[in-house]
N, CA, C and O atoms as a DFTB+ gen file, in Angstrom:
788 C
 N C O
     1  1       0.813      -1.122       0.019
     2  2       0.029      -0.027      -0.006
     3  2       0.851       1.271       0.012
     4  3       0.500       2.258      -0.634
     5  1       1.975       1.237       0.786
     6  2       2.834       2.438       0.936
     7  2       3.552       2.597      -0.469
     8  3       3.764       3.729      -0.903
     9  1       3.926       1.468      -1.181
    10  2       4.523       1.621      -2.395
    11  2       3.599       2.256      -3.443
    12  3       4.036       3.042      -4.283
    13  1       2.322       1.900      -3.371
    14  2       1.271       2.441      -4.270
    15  2       1.134       3.936      -4.079
    16  3       1.087       4.715      -5.031
    17  1       1.068       4.322      -2.756
    18  2       0.850       5.707      -2.365
    19  2       2.068       6.537      -2.824
    20  3       1.902       7.668      -3.282
    21  1       3.319       5.969      -2.701
    22  2       4.525       6.647      -3.094
    23  2       4.561       6.781      -4.610
    24  3       4.982       7.814      -5.131
    25  1       4.137       5.775      -5.302
    26  2       4.057       5.769      -6.799
    27  2       3.020       6.883      -7.293
    28  3       3.280       7.642      -8.227
    29  1       1.906       6.907      -6.627
    30  2       0.929       8.006      -6.905
    31  2       1.493       9.446      -6.793
    32  3       1.292      10.322      -7.634
    33  1       2.223       9.592      -5.658
    34  2       2.811      10.893      -5.340
    35  2       3.875      11.251      -6.494
    36  3       3.874      12.341      -7.067
    37  1       4.744      10.258      -6.760
    38  2       5.762      10.518      -7.834
    39  2       5.110      10.870      -9.176
    40  3       5.493      11.838      -9.834
    41  1       4.090      10.043      -9.576
    42  2       3.400      10.350     -10.808
    43  2       2.787      11.757     -10.814
    44  3       2.941      12.496     -11.787
    45  1       2.078      12.135      -9.706
    46  2       1.455      13.513      -9.592
    47  2       2.499      14.602      -9.656
    48  3       2.276      15.638     -10.283
    49  1       3.683      14.379      -8.991
    50  2       4.803      15.360      -9.074
    51  2       5.344      15.447     -10.506
    52  3       5.640      16.534     -11.001
    53  1       5.461      14.342     -11.131
    54  2       5.904      14.318     -12.609
    55  2       4.987      15.176     -13.468
    56  3       5.421      16.042     -14.228
    57  1       3.734      14.902     -13.313
    58  2       2.702      15.597     -14.147
    59  2       2.756      17.119     -13.932
    60  3       2.692      17.924     -14.862
    61  1       2.880      17.454     -12.629
    62  2       2.950      18.950     -12.276
    63  2       4.201      19.586     -12.889
    64  3       4.177      20.696     -13.421
    65  1       5.333      18.798     -12.781
    66  2       6.605      19.380     -13.341
    67  2       6.531      19.599     -14.854
    68  3       7.033      20.609     -15.347
    69  1       5.879      18.620     -15.646
    70  2       5.679      18.725     -16.939
    71  2       4.820      19.880     -17.352
    72  3       5.036      20.576     -18.344
    73  1       3.807      20.032     -16.492
    74  2       2.755      21.153     -16.727
    75  2       3.491      22.487     -16.542
    76  3       3.330      23.427     -17.320
    77  1       4.275      22.526     -15.517
    78  2       5.066      23.838     -15.216
    79  2       6.008      24.205     -16.330
    80  3       6.121      25.377     -16.690
    81  1       6.658      23.261     -16.859
    82  2       7.606      23.431     -17.973
    83  2       6.792      23.914     -19.200
    84  3       7.206      24.844     -19.892
    85  1       5.664      23.291     -19.454
    86  2       4.779      23.676     -20.630
    87  2       4.379      25.069     -20.432
    88  3       4.411      25.833     -21.397
    89  1       4.002      25.484     -19.263
    90  2       3.497      26.864     -19.073
    91  2       4.611      27.899     -19.261
    92  3       4.420      28.989     -19.799
    93  1       5.805      27.475     -18.775
    94  2       6.993      28.460     -18.804
    95  2       7.457      28.517     -20.241
    96  3       8.122      29.502     -20.563
    97  1       7.201      27.620     -21.124
    98  2       7.758      27.550     -22.491
    99  2       6.965      28.570     -23.351
   100  3       5.749      28.438     -23.491
   101  1       7.624      29.546     -23.905
   102  2       7.054      30.519     -24.797
   103  2       7.441      30.314     -26.232
   104  3       7.431      31.281     -26.994
   105  1       7.785      29.101     -26.657
   106  2       8.095      28.854     -28.038
   107  2       7.069      29.199     -29.072
   108  3       7.388      29.432     -30.238
   109  1       5.808      29.231     -28.628
   110  2       4.756      29.705     -29.536
   111  2       4.748      31.104     -29.792
   112  3       4.101      31.537     -30.746
   113  1       5.452      31.925     -28.979
   114  2       5.660      33.326     -29.176
   115  2       4.441      34.124     -28.631
   116  3       4.462      35.353     -28.704
   117  1       3.402      33.484     -28.100
   118  2       2.180      34.249     -27.721
   119  2       2.353      34.589     -26.309
   120  3       1.475      35.290     -25.805
   121  1       3.317      34.218     -25.600
   122  2       3.526      34.610     -24.060
   123  2       4.398      35.777     -23.955
   124  3       4.457      36.660     -24.811
   125  1       5.126      35.744     -22.785
   126  2       6.021      36.846     -22.413
   127  2       7.092      37.152     -23.385
   128  3       7.847      36.282     -23.817
   129  1       7.157      38.530     -23.762
   130  2       8.307      39.027     -24.632
   131  2       8.230      38.412     -26.052
   132  3       9.273      38.141     -26.648
   133  1       7.037      38.192     -26.595
   134  2       6.972      37.763     -28.008
   135  2       5.655      37.669     -28.639
   136  3       4.618      37.877     -28.008
   137  1       5.685      37.379     -29.791
   138  2       4.346      37.161     -30.563
   139  2       4.644      36.455     -31.892
   140  3       5.669      36.665     -32.542
   141  1       3.639      35.570     -32.260
   142  2       3.744      34.914     -33.556
   143  2       2.826      35.647     -34.531
   144  3       1.692      35.978     -34.186
   145  1       3.315      35.903     -35.754
   146  2       2.566      36.651     -36.675
   147  2       2.121      35.798     -37.864
   148  3       2.899      34.993     -38.376
   149  1       0.869      35.971     -38.304
   150  2       0.256      35.385     -39.558
   151  2      -0.858      36.222     -40.002
   152  3      -1.251      37.152     -39.297
   153  1      -1.393      35.943     -41.139
   154  2      -2.424      36.759     -41.812
   155  2      -3.722      36.638     -41.117
   156  3      -4.532      37.557     -41.235
   157  1      -4.005      35.590     -40.398
   158  2      -5.265      35.417     -39.675
   159  2      -5.514      36.465     -38.630
   160  3      -6.665      36.741     -38.291
   161  1      -4.432      37.071     -38.096
   162  2      -4.537      38.029     -37.088
   163  2      -4.728      39.451     -37.629
   164  3      -5.000      40.383     -36.872
   165  1      -4.578      39.602     -38.970
   166  2      -4.875      41.011     -39.486
   167  2      -6.234      41.329     -39.283
   168  3      -7.045      40.431     -39.055
   169  1      -6.591      42.606     -39.346
   170  2      -7.972      43.071     -39.304
   171  2      -8.289      43.791     -40.539
   172  3      -7.896      44.942     -40.729
   173  1      -9.004      43.123     -41.393
   174  2      -9.633      41.838     -41.295
   175  2      -8.700      40.782     -41.768
   176  3      -7.711      41.094     -42.430
   177  1      -8.971      39.508     -41.452
   178  2      -8.034      38.413     -41.741
   179  2      -7.626      38.318     -43.112
   180  3      -8.389      38.695     -44.001
   181  1      -6.374      37.800     -43.390
   182  2      -5.866      37.671     -44.677
   183  2      -5.401      36.164     -44.863
   184  3      -4.730      35.623     -43.984
   185  1      -5.733      35.562     -45.909
   186  2      -5.045      34.206     -46.247
   187  2      -3.730      34.380     -46.899
   188  3      -3.697      34.809     -48.052
   189  1      -2.728      34.109     -46.314
   190  2      -1.388      34.235     -46.869
   191  2      -0.473      33.118     -46.530
   192  3      -0.627      32.497     -45.478
   193  1       0.500      32.827     -47.396
   194  2       1.493      31.825     -46.892
   195  2       2.463      32.304     -45.942
   196  3       3.224      31.516     -45.380
   197  1       2.488      33.600     -45.717
   198  2       3.505      34.164     -44.855
   199  2       3.301      34.009     -43.372
   200  3       2.148      33.911     -42.954
   201  1       4.334      33.978     -42.529
   202  2       4.188      33.862     -41.086
   203  2       5.523      34.425     -40.528
   204  3       6.479      34.652     -41.270
   205  1       5.545      34.637     -39.213
   206  2       6.823      35.207     -38.572
   207  2       6.723      35.166     -37.135
   208  3       5.792      34.603     -36.560
   209  1       7.744      35.800     -36.498
   210  2       7.803      35.930     -35.051
   211  2       8.516      37.208     -34.708
   212  3       9.328      37.745     -35.461
   213  1       8.161      37.668     -33.511
   214  2       8.837      38.895     -33.030
   215  2       9.145      38.591     -31.464
   216  3       8.299      38.114     -30.707
   217  1      10.378      38.906     -31.107
   218  2      10.787      38.737     -29.749
   219  2      11.548      39.931     -29.330
   220  3      12.438      40.424     -30.023
   221  1      11.134      40.438     -28.043
   222  2      11.733      41.660     -27.511
   223  2      12.328      41.368     -26.083
   224  3      11.976      40.409     -25.396
   225  1      13.240      42.272     -25.725
   226  2      13.814      42.184     -24.372
   227  2      14.069      43.598     -23.828
   228  3      14.799      44.371     -24.449
   229  1      13.481      43.942     -22.687
   230  2      13.641      45.214     -22.086
   231  2      15.005      45.130     -21.299
   232  3      15.182      44.323     -20.386
   233  1      15.912      45.989     -21.710
   234  2      17.290      46.076     -21.167
   235  2      17.308      46.399     -19.665
   236  3      16.363      47.012     -19.168
   237  1      18.376      45.995     -18.918
   238  2      18.386      46.153     -17.535
   239  2      18.183      47.614     -16.989
   240  3      17.640      47.771     -15.895
   241  1      18.596      48.646     -17.712
   242  2      18.246      49.996     -17.281
   243  2      16.844      50.444     -17.594
   244  3      16.458      51.568     -17.272
   245  1      16.065      49.562     -18.230
   246  2      14.650      49.818     -18.632
   247  2      14.510      51.031     -19.460
   248  3      13.471      51.689     -19.425
   249  1      15.551      51.367     -20.233
   250  2      15.545      52.513     -21.149
   251  2      15.634      52.218     -22.613
   252  3      15.622      53.100     -23.471
   253  1      15.731      50.855     -22.873
   254  2      15.779      50.507     -24.312
   255  2      15.373      49.062     -24.399
   256  3      15.481      48.290     -23.446
   257  1      14.881      48.711     -25.634
   258  2      14.455      47.420     -25.936
   259  2      15.170      46.773     -27.121
   260  3      15.185      47.357     -28.205
   261  1      15.737      45.640     -26.962
   262  2      16.349      44.929     -28.081
   263  2      15.328      43.978     -28.702
   264  3      14.535      43.369     -27.984
   265  1      15.340      43.852     -29.975
   266  2      14.284      42.976     -30.605
   267  2      14.829      42.228     -31.833
   268  3      15.836      42.596     -32.437
   269  1      14.079      41.133     -32.166
   270  2      14.419      40.405     -33.405
   271  2      13.006      40.116     -34.094
   272  3      12.113      39.540     -33.474
   273  1      12.876      40.492     -35.233
   274  2      11.693      40.242     -36.168
   275  2      12.073      39.277     -37.285
   276  3      12.974      39.619     -38.051
   277  1      11.521      38.207     -37.432
   278  2      11.726      37.248     -38.479
   279  2      10.469      36.941     -39.239
   280  3       9.416      36.864     -38.605
   281  1      10.479      36.769     -40.470
   282  2       9.326      36.337     -41.306
   283  2       9.825      35.473     -42.445
   284  3      11.013      35.439     -42.765
   285  1       8.837      34.749     -43.069
   286  2       9.104      33.959     -44.220
   287  2       7.860      33.682     -45.025
   288  3       6.730      33.811     -44.554
   289  1       8.108      33.304     -46.234
   290  2       7.038      32.922     -47.250
   291  2       5.916      33.987     -47.439
   292  3       4.766      33.646     -47.717
   293  1       6.277      35.261     -47.282
   294  2       5.382      36.290     -47.557
   295  2       5.066      36.261     -49.085
   296  3       5.859      35.762     -49.883
   297  1       3.903      36.803     -49.457
   298  2       3.434      36.675     -50.798
   299  2       4.021      37.888     -51.651
   300  3       3.951      37.875     -52.880
   301  1       4.553      38.845     -51.002
   302  2       5.142      40.044     -51.774
   303  2       6.171      40.621     -50.890
   304  3       6.267      40.272     -49.713
   305  1       6.955      41.514     -51.445
   306  2       8.111      42.076     -50.816
   307  2       7.678      43.022     -49.636
   308  3       6.656      43.708     -49.662
   309  1       8.574      42.977     -48.604
   310  2       8.228      43.755     -47.335
   311  2       8.625      45.154     -47.602
   312  3       9.673      45.424     -48.189
   313  1       7.754      46.086     -47.154
   314  2       8.022      47.519     -47.252
   315  2       8.402      48.239     -45.937
   316  3       9.213      49.165     -45.905
   317  1       7.749      47.742     -44.839
   318  2       8.003      48.267     -43.504
   319  2       7.329      47.454     -42.361
   320  3       6.374      46.713     -42.592
   321  1       7.829      47.608     -41.194
   322  2       7.212      46.885     -40.050
   323  2       7.153      47.813     -38.864
   324  3       8.008      48.690     -38.749
   325  1       6.160      47.662     -37.947
   326  2       5.951      48.522     -36.822
   327  2       5.397      47.740     -35.626
   328  3       5.001      46.579     -35.728
   329  1       5.392      48.428     -34.511
   330  2       4.645      48.044     -33.313
   331  2       3.524      49.002     -33.238
   332  3       3.765      50.210     -33.229
   333  1       2.312      48.549     -33.184
   334  2       1.107      49.446     -33.146
   335  2       0.490      49.235     -31.785
   336  3       0.660      48.189     -31.158
   337  1      -0.249      50.274     -31.326
   338  2      -0.924      50.262     -30.055
   339  2      -2.437      49.971     -30.268
   340  3      -3.204      50.796     -30.764
   341  1      -2.807      48.713     -29.847
   342  2      -4.264      48.402     -29.933
   343  2      -4.375      46.935     -29.359
   344  3      -3.389      46.198     -29.342
   345  1      -5.583      46.546     -28.899
   346  2      -5.801      45.259     -28.456
   347  2      -6.089      44.321     -29.626
   348  3      -6.185      44.780     -30.764
   349  1      -6.222      43.085     -29.385
   350  2      -6.469      42.047     -30.457
   351  2      -7.713      42.449     -31.218
   352  3      -8.643      42.968     -30.602
   353  1      -7.783      42.244     -32.506
   354  2      -8.852      42.444     -33.407
   355  2      -9.270      43.922     -33.594
   356  3     -10.386      44.233     -34.009
   357  1      -8.309      44.816     -33.263
   358  2      -8.452      46.176     -33.506
   359  2      -7.176      46.737     -34.212
   360  3      -6.070      46.255     -33.967
   361  1      -7.343      47.717     -35.050
   362  2      -6.132      48.380     -35.667
   363  2      -5.872      49.645     -34.825
   364  3      -6.761      50.311     -34.296
   365  1      -4.516      49.907     -34.761
   366  2      -4.136      51.110     -33.900
   367  2      -3.010      51.801     -34.586
   368  3      -2.504      51.321     -35.601
   369  1      -2.594      52.953     -34.038
   370  2      -1.598      53.732     -34.568
   371  2      -0.211      53.182     -34.391
   372  3       0.019      52.333     -33.530
   373  1       0.725      53.659     -35.199
   374  2       2.212      53.179     -35.065
   375  2       2.846      53.823     -33.850
   376  3       2.858      55.047     -33.719
   377  1       3.364      53.008     -32.978
   378  2       4.134      53.449     -31.820
   379  2       5.570      53.454     -32.051
   380  3       6.237      54.407     -31.649
   381  1       6.162      52.379     -32.726
   382  2       7.509      52.204     -32.988
   383  2       7.734      51.652     -34.266
   384  3       6.949      50.792     -34.665
   385  1       8.783      52.046     -35.049
   386  2       9.137      51.511     -36.300
   387  2      10.149      50.370     -35.950
   388  3      11.045      50.529     -35.120
   389  1       9.946      49.225     -36.630
   390  2      10.955      48.071     -36.461
   391  2      11.875      48.066     -37.655
   392  3      13.072      47.831     -37.492
   393  1      11.362      48.319     -38.878
   394  2      12.256      48.417     -40.024
   395  2      11.542      49.216     -41.090
   396  3      10.332      49.432     -41.010
   397  1      12.297      49.660     -42.099
   398  2      11.692      50.394     -43.275
   399  2      12.365      49.781     -44.470
   400  3      13.370      49.074     -44.397
   401  1      11.734      50.104     -45.579
   402  2      12.169      49.542     -46.862
   403  2      13.489      50.289     -47.328
   404  3      14.242      50.820     -46.511
   405  1      13.702      50.294     -48.584
   406  2      14.940      50.954     -49.166
   407  2      15.098      52.412     -48.661
   408  3      14.251      53.256     -48.956
   409  1      16.190      52.714     -47.891
   410  2      16.334      54.045     -47.393
   411  2      16.556      55.088     -48.440
   412  3      16.348      56.283     -48.230
   413  1      16.991      54.597     -49.587
   414  2      17.363      55.527     -50.654
   415  2      16.035      55.985     -51.435
   416  3      16.006      57.027     -52.091
   417  1      15.056      55.208     -51.320
   418  2      13.747      55.497     -51.934
   419  2      12.985      56.594     -51.141
   420  3      13.188      56.746     -49.936
   421  1      12.121      57.343     -51.827
   422  2      11.204      58.186     -51.103
   423  2      10.420      57.433     -49.986
   424  3      10.024      56.286     -50.192
   425  1      10.201      58.059     -48.828
   426  2       9.608      57.302     -47.743
   427  2       8.153      57.027     -48.129
   428  3       7.473      57.827     -48.772
   429  1       7.710      55.796     -47.674
   430  2       6.327      55.531     -47.957
   431  2       5.547      55.877     -46.795
   432  3       6.065      55.756     -45.685
   433  1       4.301      56.314     -46.922
   434  2       3.562      56.787     -45.891
   435  2       3.222      55.531     -44.888
   436  3       3.091      54.399     -45.353
   437  1       3.103      55.768     -43.646
   438  2       3.427      57.006     -43.057
   439  2       4.914      57.231     -42.863
   440  3       5.671      56.262     -42.795
   441  1       5.366      58.495     -42.770
   442  2       6.825      58.832     -42.797
   443  2       7.460      58.255     -41.529
   444  3       6.884      58.344     -40.444
   445  1       8.672      57.654     -41.675
   446  2       9.355      57.112     -40.585
   447  2       9.855      58.195     -39.554
   448  3       9.913      59.382     -39.877
   449  1      10.207      57.753     -38.322
   450  2      10.569      58.706     -37.324
   451  2      11.879      59.427     -37.622
   452  3      12.480      59.125     -38.652
   453  1      12.346      60.314     -36.841
   454  2      13.642      61.091     -37.050
   455  2      14.793      60.188     -37.142
   456  3      15.659      60.370     -37.998
   457  1      14.846      59.172     -36.255
   458  2      15.883      58.201     -36.199
   459  2      15.566      57.147     -37.246
   460  3      14.460      56.605     -37.250
   461  1      16.510      56.841     -38.139
   462  2      16.203      55.833     -39.194
   463  2      16.218      54.426     -38.624
   464  3      17.218      54.006     -38.041
   465  1      15.081      53.662     -38.789
   466  2      15.096      52.320     -38.448
   467  2      15.907      51.482     -39.225
   468  3      16.301      51.884     -40.319
   469  1      16.247      50.238     -38.758
   470  2      16.931      49.280     -39.697
   471  2      16.194      48.985     -41.011
   472  3      14.977      49.142     -41.113
   473  1      16.928      48.579     -41.950
   474  2      16.349      48.323     -43.183
   475  2      15.748      46.843     -43.265
   476  3      16.418      45.851     -42.977
   477  1      14.414      46.796     -43.689
   478  2      13.833      45.485     -43.774
   479  2      14.441      44.673     -44.918
   480  3      14.648      45.173     -46.023
   481  1      14.712      43.439     -44.621
   482  2      15.057      42.502     -45.711
   483  2      13.916      42.639     -46.767
   484  3      12.765      42.339     -46.449
   485  1      14.209      43.079     -47.991
   486  2      13.192      43.503     -48.983
   487  2      12.565      42.310     -49.628
   488  3      11.611      42.498     -50.383
   489  1      12.977      41.180     -49.420
   490  2      12.250      39.992     -50.149
   491  2      11.154      39.460     -49.282
   492  3      10.657      40.180     -48.417
   493  1      10.778      38.297     -49.465
   494  2       9.637      37.678     -48.793
   495  2       9.997      36.962     -47.614
   496  3       9.132      36.311     -47.028
   497  1      11.235      37.006     -47.172
   498  2      11.587      36.284     -45.949
   499  2      12.952      36.947     -45.456
   500  3      13.770      37.418     -46.245
   501  1      13.109      36.937     -44.118
   502  2      14.367      37.392     -43.562
   503  2      14.184      37.804     -42.026
   504  3      13.122      37.639     -41.426
   505  1      15.216      38.300     -41.515
   506  2      15.215      38.673     -40.151
   507  2      15.877      40.087     -40.046
   508  3      16.688      40.523     -40.863
   509  1      15.426      40.750     -38.930
   510  2      15.989      42.117     -38.732
   511  2      16.135      42.248     -37.162
   512  3      15.241      41.841     -36.421
   513  1      17.162      42.765     -36.736
   514  2      17.487      43.013     -35.344
   515  2      17.668      44.507     -35.122
   516  3      18.214      45.204     -35.977
   517  1      17.197      45.015     -33.940
   518  2      17.423      46.473     -33.654
   519  2      17.203      46.716     -32.173
   520  3      17.045      45.815     -31.348
   521  1      17.207      47.979     -31.919
   522  2      16.971      48.429     -30.625
   523  2      16.116      49.775     -30.764
   524  3      16.319      50.584     -31.668
   525  1      15.162      49.927     -29.799
   526  2      14.474      51.180     -29.777
   527  2      14.456      51.684     -28.303
   528  3      14.709      50.936     -27.358
   529  1      14.143      52.990     -28.172
   530  2      14.122      53.641     -26.881
   531  2      13.106      54.760     -26.867
   532  3      12.357      54.928     -27.830
   533  1      13.069      55.491     -25.845
   534  2      12.132      56.559     -25.634
   535  2      11.951      57.486     -26.936
   536  3      10.846      57.821     -27.364
   537  1      13.085      57.827     -27.467
   538  2      13.028      58.675     -28.636
   539  2      12.374      58.212     -29.842
   540  3      11.987      58.981     -30.722
   541  1      12.242      56.876     -29.885
   542  2      11.571      56.152     -31.057
   543  2      10.074      56.020     -30.925
   544  3       9.398      55.608     -31.867
   545  1       9.538      56.373     -29.743
   546  2       8.146      56.201     -29.496
   547  2       7.396      57.403     -30.166
   548  3       7.617      58.563     -29.817
   549  1       6.540      57.088     -31.099
   550  2       5.737      58.057     -31.837
   551  2       4.353      58.252     -31.210
   552  3       3.925      57.422     -30.408
   553  1       3.690      59.264     -31.538
   554  2       2.360      59.415     -31.092
   555  2       1.437      58.383     -31.730
   556  3       1.169      58.512     -32.925
   557  1       0.951      57.412     -31.061
   558  2       0.153      56.342     -31.561
   559  2      -1.374      56.576     -31.346
   560  3      -2.187      55.702     -31.646
   561  1      -1.736      57.758     -30.827
   562  2      -3.076      58.001     -30.532
   563  2      -3.582      57.287     -29.244
   564  3      -2.893      56.463     -28.642
   565  1      -4.810      57.653     -28.871
   566  2      -5.550      57.040     -27.683
   567  2      -4.692      57.142     -26.407
   568  3      -4.702      56.252     -25.557
   569  1      -3.943      58.269     -26.303
   570  2      -3.187      58.499     -25.002
   571  2      -1.734      58.202     -25.084
   572  3      -1.021      58.581     -24.155
   573  1      -1.203      57.553     -26.112
   574  2       0.265      57.346     -26.224
   575  2       0.838      58.382     -27.147
   576  3       0.677      58.327     -28.367
   577  1       1.564      59.403     -26.487
   578  2       2.146      60.459     -27.146
   579  2       3.598      60.218     -27.442
   580  3       4.162      59.298     -26.849
   581  1       4.284      60.991     -28.343
   582  2       5.633      60.784     -28.707
   583  2       6.472      60.904     -27.398
   584  3       6.305      61.795     -26.565
   585  1       7.393      59.903     -27.313
   586  2       8.279      59.875     -26.171
   587  2       7.806      59.395     -24.846
   588  3       8.531      59.416     -23.852
   589  1       6.511      58.936     -24.843
   590  2       5.877      58.441     -23.584
   591  2       6.294      57.029     -23.409
   592  3       5.485      56.136     -23.661
   593  1       7.467      56.763     -23.006
   594  2       8.137      55.441     -22.876
   595  2       7.437      54.581     -21.845
   596  3       7.149      53.418     -22.127
   597  1       7.145      55.112     -20.638
   598  2       6.610      54.291     -19.584
   599  2       5.256      53.777     -20.027
   600  3       4.951      52.609     -19.783
   601  1       4.381      54.636     -20.704
   602  2       3.098      54.221     -21.016
   603  2       3.161      53.219     -22.226
   604  3       2.312      52.332     -22.315
   605  1       4.086      53.345     -23.086
   606  2       4.191      52.438     -24.218
   607  2       4.706      51.031     -23.713
   608  3       4.205      49.988     -24.130
   609  1       5.759      51.061     -22.771
   610  2       6.207      49.801     -22.214
   611  2       5.075      49.055     -21.312
   612  3       5.026      47.828     -21.222
   613  1       4.238      49.870     -20.702
   614  2       3.179      49.181     -19.945
   615  2       2.176      48.610     -20.945
   616  3       1.633      47.546     -20.645
   617  1       1.881      49.186     -22.070
   618  2       0.946      48.651     -22.989
   619  2       1.593      47.335     -23.650
   620  3       0.933      46.313     -23.840
   621  1       2.876      47.459     -23.962
   622  2       3.644      46.274     -24.477
   623  2       3.581      45.079     -23.560
   624  3       3.374      43.959     -24.027
   625  1       3.754      45.284     -22.256
   626  2       3.872      44.211     -21.216
   627  2       2.567      43.582     -21.061
   628  3       2.495      42.372     -20.849
   629  1       1.475      44.356     -21.156
   630  2       0.143      43.734     -20.931
   631  2      -0.623      43.187     -22.068
   632  3      -1.754      42.732     -21.895
   633  1      -0.019      43.214     -23.288
   634  2      -0.649      42.496     -24.439
   635  2      -1.555      43.563     -25.288
   636  3      -2.461      43.154     -26.015
   637  1      -1.281      44.838     -25.164
   638  2      -2.094      45.793     -25.932
   639  2      -1.256      46.476     -27.047
   640  3      -1.477      47.640     -27.382
   641  1      -0.315      45.732     -27.593
   642  2       0.415      46.205     -28.818
   643  2       0.463      44.952     -29.744
   644  3       0.254      43.807     -29.345
   645  1       0.759      45.296     -31.006
   646  2       0.907      44.155     -31.976
   647  2       1.982      44.575     -32.914
   648  3       2.187      45.748     -33.228
   649  1       2.710      43.469     -33.375
   650  2       3.787      43.681     -34.535
   651  2       3.032      43.442     -35.768
   652  3       2.160      42.575     -35.821
   653  1       3.366      44.243     -36.835
   654  2       2.711      44.079     -38.101
   655  2       3.794      44.270     -39.239
   656  3       4.621      45.180     -39.214
   657  1       3.705      43.326     -40.231
   658  2       4.618      43.500     -41.395
   659  2       3.865      43.874     -42.611
   660  3       2.982      43.128     -43.033
   661  1       4.179      45.058     -43.237
   662  2       3.502      45.515     -44.404
   663  2       4.264      45.063     -45.701
   664  3       5.494      45.006     -45.706
   665  1       3.559      44.763     -46.728
   666  2       4.205      44.300     -47.979
   667  2       3.631      45.076     -49.140
   668  3       2.661      45.809     -48.949
   669  1       4.203      44.947     -50.386
   670  2       3.753      45.615     -51.553
   671  2       2.352      45.057     -51.909
   672  3       1.534      45.775     -52.485
   673  1       2.100      43.882     -51.595
   674  2       0.745      43.369     -51.940
   675  2      -0.305      43.658     -50.937
   676  3      -1.480      43.798     -51.279
   677  1       0.110      43.755     -49.636
   678  2      -0.839      44.090     -48.557
   679  2      -0.286      45.280     -47.810
   680  3       0.434      45.114     -46.826
   681  1      -0.600      46.449     -48.250
   682  2      -0.016      47.759     -47.728
   683  2      -0.444      48.003     -46.336
   684  3       0.248      48.698     -45.592
   685  1      -1.578      47.451     -45.938
   686  2      -2.170      47.607     -44.563
   687  2      -1.557      46.611     -43.618
   688  3      -1.739      46.711     -42.404
   689  1      -0.823      45.638     -44.157
   690  2      -0.171      44.617     -43.345
   691  2      -0.554      43.258     -43.824
   692  3      -1.738      42.956     -43.977
   693  1       0.470      42.395     -44.075
   694  2       0.202      41.017     -44.473
   695  2       0.239      39.967     -43.389
   696  3      -0.462      38.955     -43.425
   697  1       1.098      40.258     -42.411
   698  2       1.079      39.380     -41.127
   699  2       1.131      40.247     -39.936
   700  3       1.710      41.333     -39.973
   701  1       0.508      39.771     -38.817
   702  2       0.348      40.471     -37.668
   703  2       0.341      39.539     -36.408
   704  3      -0.129      38.406     -36.514
   705  1       0.845      39.983     -35.234
   706  2       0.778      39.201     -34.095
   707  2       0.652      40.004     -32.841
   708  3       1.462      40.905     -32.629
   709  1      -0.285      39.747     -32.014
   710  2      -0.443      40.344     -30.726
   711  2       0.783      40.072     -29.821
   712  3       1.248      38.934     -29.765
   713  1       1.286      41.036     -29.152
   714  2       2.511      40.756     -28.368
   715  2       2.145      40.592     -26.869
   716  3       1.247      41.265     -26.362
   717  1       2.871      39.671     -26.171
   718  2       2.651      39.377     -24.829
   719  2       1.323      39.040     -24.463
   720  3       0.909      39.382     -23.355
   721  1       0.563      38.378     -25.295
   722  2      -0.823      37.948     -25.108
   723  2      -0.913      36.517     -24.645
   724  3      -1.103      35.615     -25.461
   725  1      -0.785      36.294     -23.403
   726  2      -0.865      34.927     -22.806
   727  2      -2.169      34.248     -23.032
   728  3      -2.238      33.020     -22.972
   729  1      -3.212      34.993     -23.291
   730  2      -4.555      34.457     -23.428
   731  2      -4.905      34.402     -24.958
   732  3      -6.065      34.393     -25.368
   733  1      -3.818      34.366     -25.746
   734  2      -4.000      34.395     -27.248
   735  2      -5.024      33.392     -27.665
   736  3      -4.796      32.206     -27.426
   737  1      -6.134      33.745     -28.266
   738  2      -7.083      32.940     -28.735
   739  2      -7.125      32.770     -30.229
   740  3      -7.898      31.963     -30.745
   741  1      -6.290      33.530     -30.941
   742  2      -6.132      33.414     -32.361
   743  2      -5.178      32.240     -32.592
   744  3      -4.356      31.916     -31.736
   745  1      -5.304      31.598     -33.785
   746  2      -4.377      30.624     -34.207
   747  2      -3.136      31.373     -34.517
   748  3      -3.157      32.356     -35.258
   749  1      -1.976      30.890     -33.919
   750  2      -0.763      31.632     -34.037
   751  2       0.363      30.869     -34.866
   752  3       1.474      31.382     -35.003
   753  1       0.079      29.757     -35.359
   754  2       1.028      29.010     -36.145
   755  2       1.191      29.418     -37.554
   756  3       0.594      30.399     -37.998
   757  1       1.989      28.685     -38.275
   758  2       2.162      28.974     -39.707
   759  2       0.848      28.498     -40.429
   760  3       0.002      27.862     -39.800
   761  1       0.694      28.800     -41.706
   762  2      -0.503      28.326     -42.462
   763  2      -0.522      26.827     -42.430
   764  3       0.511      26.161     -42.361
   765  1      -1.745      26.309     -42.481
   766  2      -1.908      24.789     -42.357
   767  2      -1.818      24.164     -43.727
   768  3      -1.907      22.943     -43.851
   769  1      -1.647      24.951     -44.740
   770  2      -1.511      24.436     -46.070
   771  2      -0.085      24.344     -46.455
   772  3       0.724      25.030     -45.830
   773  1       0.303      23.588     -47.395
   774  2       1.717      23.366     -47.798
   775  2       2.331      24.675     -48.313
   776  3       1.735      25.350     -49.153
   777  1       3.486      25.023     -47.827
   778  2       4.253      26.165     -48.336
   779  2       5.627      25.710     -48.621
   780  3       6.091      24.706     -48.080
   781  1       6.326      26.477     -49.513
   782  2       7.677      26.110     -49.881
   783  2       8.672      26.458     -48.868
   784  3       8.416      27.305     -48.012
   785  1       9.798      25.845     -48.920
   786  2      10.864      26.254     -47.993
   787  2      11.563      27.487     -48.466
   788  3      12.485      27.966     -47.805
């Protein structure tokens, strides 16, 4: 009887440990410090072969954020990417630029901020890394004004911002992902149909 009770305790402990690891794992990008991007999360939804991910890290001094944006299999060339201020299923204003298209070309609306963001890989797939800070926060509307770092970071932490990648075929955005949204109810994976490598 004691062996059976001990076995039950060990099994229960193992199940709890596996569950804790699963909860702590943010590989799907919908948890802390990230987001997975696809066309289904655009408002309104878009069917596209494209998908991507965005990961960010608030630096120790809490005055800057390092990020990595990756995307692949987009249906047309990337023109720009941003973080917007809005909850899931709503469109919002640009708060921070993540990358811009060809810097030699005339700027595509909306105009980029004073500090030049990194160049987006112009094809249908790639990655871009960068850093943004207080000076990069633009007026996104609905209470987020230019330079309002603390308010922007608060919105980023609680899941009320999204990353969006704009392309020549979908100027309003081809893929999008809500950031830091642990209750992500949208499908966040890549398209379920076959796509090329």
